[in-house]
Structure formats: C-alpha cells, structure tokens
C-alpha positions, 0 to 999 in steps of 0.5 A: 307720121314722122311729120306729126312727131316733129310738129308735136316736138316743136309745139311742145318746145314752144309751150315750154318756152312760153310757159317759162317766159310767162313764169318769169314775167309773173315772178317779176311782177310779184318781185317788183313791188317788194324791191321798190319798197326797199328804195329810200322814201322821198323824206329820206332823199330830202334829208340827203343834203343839208344847207348850213348858213355860216354867215353868223359864225365867228372865229373860234365858234362852232355850230352843231347841226343835224345831218342824216340823224347825226350831229355835225360840227361846223367850226370856224377856226382861228388862225392860231387853231389852223396853225396848231393843226398844220404843225402836227406830225401825221406820223405821231397820230394814232390814226394817220388817215384823213377819213375824208369822204371826198378823198381817197381812203388812203389819204394822210391825216394832214390838216389840208386833207381834212378841210376845203378852206382852212378857216372852216372845219366840218366833221361828224359829231360822233366819237369814234369810240362808242358813239358819244358826242364830244364836247367842244373846246373854246377859249372860255371853256377849254376841253382836253389838251389839244383845243378841239373836242373831248369825249368825257365818257372815256377821255378821247381827245381830238385836236382842232382838225378833228383828229384823235390825239389820245384816248381809246377812240380808234379813228379821227372824226369823219369828214363828210362830203360838203361844198361851199355854195357861196361864202356864207353857205355850205351844203353837206351831202 
C-alpha cells in the first residue's frame, strides 16, 4: 500500500505539471494574435524612411517634405548662413542641446553637431512650443531676426541652424537621423 501512495503522488504531480504546461500553451496561443496586432503594419514600416532628391535645391532654398506624417525642412544653406550659424555662442542659446537623434543627448547645440554636411540642414518642421509649422526666412521674404524660421503663432524665432533664439519655444528644432545616399539624395530615417 505504501507503494501505491507513492505512485499516486507521482501521477498527481505529473498531472499538475502537464495541466499547467497546457494552460501556459493555451494562454500563449490566445495572447500571440493580440500581441502581433500591435506591431506596425507594412504600410507604416514603408514610411519609416524617406528619400529626398536634393539635386534641384539651390543655395538659400529649402523644401518641405512629409516624413512620418510631420513636415521636415531640408535646406541648402548659403556660405553666409553657415558662417552666421557657426559664430553663435552656444552659451547664449535658450536651449544649449543639439537635439540631434544621431548624437548623444547631451551634445551641445553647435552648428557642427546639427549637420552632417555644412551646406545641408535637415530639421523637423514642427515648432517646439505648440506644434505649429514655422515660416521659412528667405532673402526675398525675411522672417524673424536670425534668418532661419519664425513661428508667427507665438513669435518663436529660429536661426539658420534651427536653434531657438527667442520666443516661447523651449527647444531647438529636432534633427532626425538621416544620411547621404549620394551627392544628390538624402535618406531620412
């Protein structure tokens, strides 16, 4: 009889483990479709990167493209704009951080930390105050005091490197991850 009790305990333990394992498999089978549906769709993954043809952009001009549902400014800066941006003392800026997704979060807001090639600036086209789209400054139609962008809603003024210089905006325009595929094409994302 002692052997029977021992065998019953072993079978009972096996049944508990087997039931638990089957329950875990059942929970996994139910949870898998729920978790899988939270992954981005193929359409969203296709929008993860955007290619921009920059061959027709002249010095002093910019294009506005849509990337991940947001405006993105791609600007070909003139030598004067580059020089102006490089002369700025970072300590005088309201936001001293580069806000460049490809750099360390603590990188200073020097012009060199905000561009890959000095002639080309790629920044988010969304004002960091309330999400408006700032107006671009051109030689024909100057906007603001620093030659970059001016958000007319509340007066946030950005320089030719996309850094906030005055107004209520708390941060510089963000620099997304981008790379040069060739001398005439940029890939953002």
